[in-house]
C-alpha positions as CSV (number, residue, x, y, z in Angstrom):
1,M,53.3,-64.3,19.8
2,P,52.4,-61.6,17.0
3,L,49.5,-64.2,15.8
4,L,47.7,-63.7,18.9
5,M,47.9,-60.5,19.9
6,G,44.6,-58.2,19.8
7,W,42.2,-61.6,20.9
8,E,43.6,-62.1,24.5
9,N,40.3,-60.2,25.5
10,F,38.1,-62.1,22.7
11,Y,39.2,-65.6,24.6
12,V,38.8,-64.2,27.9
13,I,35.3,-63.1,27.8
14,V,34.5,-66.5,25.6
15,G,36.6,-68.8,27.9
16,S,34.8,-67.3,31.0
17,S,32.0,-67.6,29.8
18,A,31.7,-71.3,29.1
19,G,33.3,-71.7,32.3
20,A,30.3,-69.9,34.2
21,L,27.6,-71.7,31.5
22,I,29.3,-75.1,32.7
23,G,28.1,-74.2,36.4
24,L,25.1,-72.8,35.7
25,Q,24.0,-76.3,33.3
26,F,25.1,-78.4,36.3
27,V,23.3,-76.4,38.9
28,V,20.0,-76.5,36.2
29,I,20.4,-80.3,36.4
30,T,21.2,-80.9,39.7
31,L,17.9,-78.4,40.2
32,I,15.4,-80.7,38.0
33,A,16.7,-83.8,38.7
34,S,14.1,-84.6,41.1
35,R,11.2,-83.7,38.5
36,P,9.2,-86.8,37.3
37,I,9.7,-87.8,33.7
38,K,8.4,-89.9,30.4
39,Q,9.7,-93.5,30.4
40,G,12.2,-94.3,28.4
41,N,16.0,-94.7,29.3
42,V,17.2,-91.6,31.0
43,R,21.1,-92.3,30.5
44,Q,20.5,-92.4,26.3
45,A,18.2,-88.6,26.6
46,G,21.1,-87.7,29.0
47,D,23.7,-88.5,26.5
48,A,22.6,-87.4,23.9
49,F,20.9,-83.9,25.0
50,A,22.8,-82.8,27.8
51,T,26.1,-83.9,28.0
52,P,27.0,-82.6,24.9
53,S,26.3,-78.5,26.0
54,V,28.9,-79.6,28.6
55,V,31.3,-80.9,26.3
56,H,31.1,-78.2,23.9
57,F,31.2,-75.6,26.6
58,A,34.6,-77.5,28.1
59,I,35.8,-77.4,24.5
60,V,35.3,-73.6,24.4
61,L,36.5,-73.0,27.6
62,F,40.3,-75.1,26.8
63,L,40.5,-73.8,23.5
64,S,40.2,-70.3,25.4
65,A,42.5,-71.5,27.5
66,I,45.1,-72.6,24.9
67,L,44.9,-69.4,23.1
68,S,45.4,-67.2,25.7
69,A,48.9,-68.8,27.0
70,P,52.1,-67.2,26.2
71,W,53.1,-69.5,23.2
72,H,56.3,-68.9,21.1
73,G,55.4,-70.3,18.4
74,I,51.8,-71.4,16.4
75,D,52.6,-75.0,15.4
76,V,51.7,-76.5,18.6
77,V,49.0,-74.5,19.5
78,S,47.7,-75.4,16.3
79,A,48.1,-79.0,16.3
80,L,46.0,-78.4,19.7
81,W,43.4,-76.8,18.3
82,G,43.2,-79.4,15.3
83,L,43.1,-82.2,17.5
84,L,40.2,-80.8,19.4
85,G,38.3,-80.1,15.6
86,V,38.9,-83.8,14.9
87,G,38.1,-85.1,18.1
88,G,34.9,-83.0,18.0
89,V,34.0,-84.1,14.6
90,V,33.9,-87.7,15.8
91,Y,32.1,-86.7,18.9
92,S,29.3,-85.3,16.9
93,V,29.0,-87.9,14.9
94,I,28.5,-90.4,18.4
95,V,26.1,-87.8,19.2
96,A,24.4,-88.1,16.1
97,R,24.3,-91.8,16.7
98,R,22.6,-91.1,19.9
99,L,19.9,-88.5,19.1
100,R,18.8,-91.6,16.6
101,V,18.7,-94.2,19.0
102,Q,17.6,-92.8,22.1
103,T,13.7,-93.4,22.8
104,V,13.2,-91.2,25.5
105,Y,12.4,-88.6,22.7
106,R,11.5,-87.9,19.0
107,P,13.9,-85.3,17.8
108,V,13.0,-82.3,15.5
109,F,14.8,-80.6,12.9
110,E,16.0,-78.1,15.4
111,D,17.5,-80.6,17.7
112,W,19.5,-82.2,14.7
113,L,20.7,-78.8,13.4
114,F,21.5,-77.8,17.3
115,H,22.9,-81.2,18.6
116,A,24.5,-82.6,15.1
117,I,24.8,-80.5,12.5
118,L,26.1,-77.1,13.7
119,P,28.6,-79.0,16.2
120,F,29.7,-81.1,13.3
121,A,30.8,-77.9,11.6
122,A,31.8,-75.7,14.1
123,Y,34.2,-78.6,14.9
124,M,35.4,-79.3,11.1
125,L,36.0,-75.2,11.0
126,L,38.4,-75.8,14.0
127,A,40.3,-78.5,12.0
128,V,40.3,-76.7,9.1
129,S,41.5,-73.9,10.5
130,A,44.6,-75.8,11.9
131,W,45.6,-76.4,8.7
132,A,44.9,-73.3,7.4
133,V,47.2,-71.8,9.7
134,R,49.9,-72.3,7.5
135,S,49.2,-70.5,4.3
136,E,46.6,-68.1,6.1
137,E,47.6,-67.0,9.8
138,A,44.9,-64.1,10.1
139,S,41.8,-66.1,8.2
140,A,42.8,-69.1,10.3
141,M,42.5,-67.1,14.0
142,Y,39.1,-65.6,12.1
143,L,37.6,-69.5,12.0
144,V,38.7,-70.2,15.2
145,A,36.9,-67.8,17.0
146,G,33.8,-68.4,14.8
147,A,33.8,-72.2,15.7
148,S,34.1,-70.8,19.3
149,L,31.3,-68.8,19.0
150,V,29.3,-71.3,17.4
151,L,29.9,-74.2,19.9
152,L,29.5,-71.5,22.5
153,F,25.6,-70.3,21.1
154,I,25.2,-74.0,20.4
155,G,25.7,-74.9,24.1
156,I,23.7,-71.7,25.0
157,H,20.7,-73.0,22.8
158,N,20.8,-76.6,23.8
159,A,21.6,-76.0,27.2
160,W,18.0,-73.4,27.6
161,D,16.1,-76.0,25.1
162,L,16.6,-78.7,27.6
163,V,15.4,-76.6,30.8
164,T,12.3,-75.2,28.9
165,Y,11.4,-79.0,27.9
166,N,11.8,-80.1,31.5
167,I,10.3,-77.5,33.1
168,F,7.3,-76.9,30.5
169,L,7.0,-80.0,28.2
170,T,7.7,-83.3,30.2
171,T,4.3,-84.8,32.0
172,R,4.1,-85.6,35.8
173,E,3.1,-88.6,37.0
174,P,-0.7,-89.0,37.1
175,Q,-1.9,-87.8,40.5
176,E,-4.5,-90.2,42.4
177,S,-7.3,-88.5,42.9
178,G,-10.0,-89.3,46.1
179,A,-12.8,-91.0,43.3
180,D,-9.7,-93.5,42.1
181,R,-9.1,-94.6,45.5
């Protein structure tokens, strides 16, 4: 399809990056899983902070796959990326709620920006581009590419933030000293 021609390399690079980063995040989470953590509901924190990064990477990977497939028209493709956008908007609202109710960590502005605001904007951009492709095909393709890159960089930022928080900022359980025995 002429509209998708020229985008093959972009989606091969972005999609393979997202796939590799999903695997890397699982490895890192596995390695830090044995570290002692602060008190609180660990599941809430994972749902608010770790899971969304994997979801963003998976969406970018899936989006790259559907945009790299040999379609005969744009209707099915735009419907799929539109559904991803709408689903992502809903998921962003769910994540924002999870950020608010979890008790393990008090989110700061950067957390709200990278876990709620930017993902919401990227998914909204994806949903809008599915509608815009009807009138402005070339511009819509740039919107999809932009949304993909934003989600990829959000995932990278959030994965890095998760790792650095767990390595540098979590407190270990106090060790009993010989004097306390």
